[in-house]
FIKOLZA-1660 file (N, C-alpha, C; in steps of 0.1 Angstrom, whole numbers, plus 5000, padded with zeros to 4 digits):
% residues 72
   i   px   py   pz ch aa at
   1 4805 4955 4697  A  M  N
   1 4814 4953 4707  A  M CA
   1 4811 4963 4719  A  M  C
   2 4811 4958 4731  A  N  N
   2 4808 4967 4742  A  N CA
   2 4820 4975 4747  A  N  C
   3 4818 4984 4757  A  A  N
   3 4829 4992 4762  A  A CA
   3 4839 4984 4770  A  A  C
   4 4835 4973 4776  A  I  N
   4 4844 4965 4784  A  I CA
   4 4853 4958 4774  A  I  C
   5 4848 4952 4764  A  S  N
   5 4857 4945 4755  A  S CA
   5 4866 4955 4747  A  S  C
   6 4861 4967 4745  A  M  N
   6 4870 4977 4738  A  M CA
   6 4881 4981 4747  A  M  C
   7 4878 4982 4760  A  S  N
   7 4889 4986 4769  A  S CA
   7 4899 4975 4771  A  S  C
   8 4895 4963 4771  A  L  N
   8 4904 4952 4771  A  L CA
   8 4913 4951 4759  A  L  C
   9 4907 4954 4748  A  M  N
   9 4915 4954 4735  A  M CA
   9 4926 4965 4735  A  M  C
  10 4923 4976 4742  A  K  N
  10 4932 4988 4742  A  K CA
  10 4944 4986 4751  A  K  C
  11 4945 4975 4758  A  K  N
  11 4955 4974 4768  A  K CA
  11 4969 4976 4762  A  K  C
  12 4977 4985 4768  A  T  N
  12 4989 4988 4762  A  T CA
  12 5001 4980 4767  A  T  C
  13 5000 4975 4779  A  K  N
  13 5011 4966 4784  A  K CA
  13 5007 4952 4782  A  K  C
  14 5017 4944 4778  A  P  N
  14 5014 4929 4778  A  P CA
  14 5011 4924 4792  A  P  C
  15 5003 4914 4793  A  C  N
  15 5000 4908 4806  A  C CA
  15 5012 4903 4813  A  C  C
  16 5022 4898 4806  A  D  N
  16 5033 4892 4813  A  D CA
  16 5041 4903 4820  A  D  C
  17 5041 4916 4815  A  V  N
  17 5048 4927 4822  A  V CA
  17 5041 4930 4835  A  V  C
  18 5028 4931 4835  A  E  N
  18 5020 4934 4847  A  E CA
  18 5021 4922 4857  A  E  C
  19 5021 4910 4852  A  L  N
  19 5022 4899 4861  A  L CA
  19 5036 4898 4867  A  L  C
  20 5046 4901 4860  A  G  N
  20 5059 4902 4865  A  G CA
  20 5061 4912 4876  A  G  C
  21 5055 4924 4874  A  A  N
  21 5055 4934 4885  A  A CA
  21 5048 4930 4897  A  A  C
  22 5037 4923 4895  A  S  N
  22 5029 4918 4907  A  S CA
  22 5037 4907 4914  A  S  C
  23 5043 4898 4907  A  V  N
  23 5051 4888 4914  A  V CA
  23 5063 4894 4921  A  V  C
  24 5069 4904 4916  A  T  N
  24 5080 4910 4922  A  T CA
  24 5076 4917 4935  A  T  C
  25 5064 4924 4935  A  A  N
  25 5059 4931 4947  A  A CA
  25 5055 4920 4957  A  A  C
  26 5049 4910 4953  A  M  N
  26 5045 4899 4963  A  M CA
  26 5057 4893 4969  A  M  C
  27 5067 4891 4961  A  G  N
  27 5080 4885 4966  A  G CA
  27 5086 4893 4977  A  G  C
  28 5085 4906 4976  A  A  N
  28 5091 4915 4986  A  A CA
  28 5084 4913 4999  A  A  C
  29 5071 4910 4999  A  L  N
  29 5063 4908 5011  A  L CA
  29 5066 4895 5018  A  L  C
  30 5073 4886 5010  A  C  N
  30 5076 4873 5016  A  C CA
  30 5089 4874 5024  A  C  C
  31 5096 4885 5023  A  E  N
  31 5109 4886 5030  A  E CA
  31 5106 4888 5045  A  E  C
  32 5114 4882 5054  A  P  N
  32 5112 4883 5068  A  P CA
  32 5111 4898 5072  A  P  C
  33 5101 4901 5081  A  G  N
  33 5100 4914 5086  A  G CA
  33 5092 4924 5077  A  G  C
  34 5087 4919 5066  A  Q  N
  34 5080 4928 5057  A  Q CA
  34 5065 4925 5058  A  Q  C
  35 5057 4936 5057  A  T  N
  35 5042 4934 5057  A  T CA
  35 5036 4945 5049  A  T  C
  36 5024 4943 5044  A  A  N
  36 5017 4954 5037  A  A CA
  36 5008 4962 5047  A  A  C
  37 5009 4975 5045  A  V  N
  37 5001 4983 5054  A  V CA
  37 4993 4993 5045  A  V  C
  38 4982 4998 5050  A  P  N
  38 4975 5008 5042  A  P CA
  38 4982 5022 5042  A  P  C
  39 4981 5029 5031  A  L  N
  39 4987 5042 5030  A  L CA
  39 4980 5052 5039  A  L  C
  40 4967 5050 5042  A  K  N
  40 4960 5058 5051  A  K CA
  40 4955 5049 5062  A  K  C
  41 4960 5051 5074  A  P  N
  41 4955 5042 5085  A  P CA
  41 4941 5045 5090  A  P  C
  42 4935 5035 5095  A  S  N
  42 4921 5037 5100  A  S CA
  42 4921 5046 5113  A  S  C
  43 4910 5050 5117  A  A  N
  43 4909 5058 5130  A  A CA
  43 4913 5050 5141  A  A  C
  44 4910 5037 5141  A  T  N
  44 4914 5028 5152  A  T CA
  44 4929 5026 5153  A  T  C
  45 4935 5025 5141  A  M  N
  45 4950 5024 5141  A  M CA
  45 4956 5037 5146  A  M  C
  46 4951 5048 5142  A  L  N
  46 4957 5061 5147  A  L CA
  46 4955 5063 5162  A  L  C
  47 4943 5059 5167  A  A  N
  47 4940 5060 5182  A  A CA
  47 4950 5051 5189  A  A  C
  48 4952 5038 5184  A  A  N
  48 4961 5029 5191  A  A CA
  48 4975 5035 5191  A  A  C
  49 4980 5040 5180  A  G  N
  49 4993 5046 5179  A  G CA
  49 4995 5058 5188  A  G  C
  50 4984 5066 5189  A  A  N
  50 4985 5078 5198  A  A CA
  50 4986 5073 5213  A  A  C
  51 4978 5063 5217  A  R  N
  51 4978 5058 5230  A  R CA
  51 4992 5052 5233  A  R  C
  52 4997 5044 5224  A  A  N
  52 5010 5037 5226  A  A CA
  52 5021 5047 5227  A  A  C
  53 5021 5058 5220  A  G  N
  53 5031 5068 5220  A  G CA
  53 5029 5079 5230  A  G  C
  54 5017 5080 5236  A  G  N
  54 5014 5091 5245  A  G CA
  54 5014 5104 5238  A  G  C
  55 5009 5104 5225  A  V  N
  55 5008 5116 5217  A  V CA
  55 4994 5118 5212  A  V  C
  56 4991 5129 5206  A  S  N
  56 4978 5132 5200  A  S CA
  56 4976 5123 5188  A  S  C
  57 4963 5122 5183  A  V  N
  57 4961 5115 5171  A  V CA
  57 4967 5122 5159  A  V  C
  58 4968 5135 5159  A  E  N
  58 4974 5143 5149  A  E CA
  58 4989 5140 5148  A  E  C
  59 4995 5139 5159  A  V  N
  59 5010 5135 5159  A  V CA
  59 5012 5121 5154  A  V  C
  60 5003 5112 5159  A  A  N
  60 5004 5098 5154  A  A CA
  60 5002 5097 5139  A  A  C
  61 4993 5105 5133  A  W  N
  61 4992 5106 5119  A  W CA
  61 5004 5110 5112  A  W  C
  62 5011 5121 5117  A  K  N
  62 5023 5126 5111  A  K CA
  62 5034 5116 5112  A  K  C
  63 5035 5108 5123  A  I  N
  63 5045 5098 5125  A  I CA
  63 5043 5087 5115  A  I  C
  64 5030 5083 5113  A  Y  N
  64 5027 5072 5104  A  Y CA
  64 5031 5076 5090  A  Y  C
  65 5027 5088 5086  A  Q  N
  65 5031 5093 5072  A  Q CA
  65 5046 5093 5070  A  Q  C
  66 5053 5098 5080  A  A  N
  66 5068 5098 5079  A  A CA
  66 5073 5084 5077  A  A  C
  67 5068 5074 5085  A  M  N
  67 5073 5061 5084  A  M CA
  67 5070 5055 5070  A  M  C
  68 5058 5057 5065  A  I  N
  68 5054 5052 5052  A  I CA
  68 5063 5058 5041  A  I  C
  69 5065 5071 5041  A  H  N
  69 5072 5078 5031  A  H CA
  69 5087 5076 5031  A  H  C
  70 5092 5071 5042  A  H  N
  70 5106 5068 5043  A  H CA
  70 5110 5054 5045  A  H  C
  71 5100 5045 5041  A  A  N
  71 5103 5030 5042  A  A CA
  71 5113 5027 5031  A  A  C
  72 5122 5017 5035  A  D  N
  72 5132 5013 5025  A  D CA
  72 5127 5004 5015  A  D  C
% end
């Protein structure tokens, strides 16, 4: 038996639990006004945010972090 098959056999959570969590998470994204965003924005995203807000890239990064960490 190879390492891949061994790791598959050692799975501790049943597949239906993991699938259920995935379905719940995807369902939340289907609500109006919801979207998935990266935890770490790209340099392009930060530059766009800095330009839009008239702030430095560093401040845009702090704003982005605050929004991600305080999302409902």
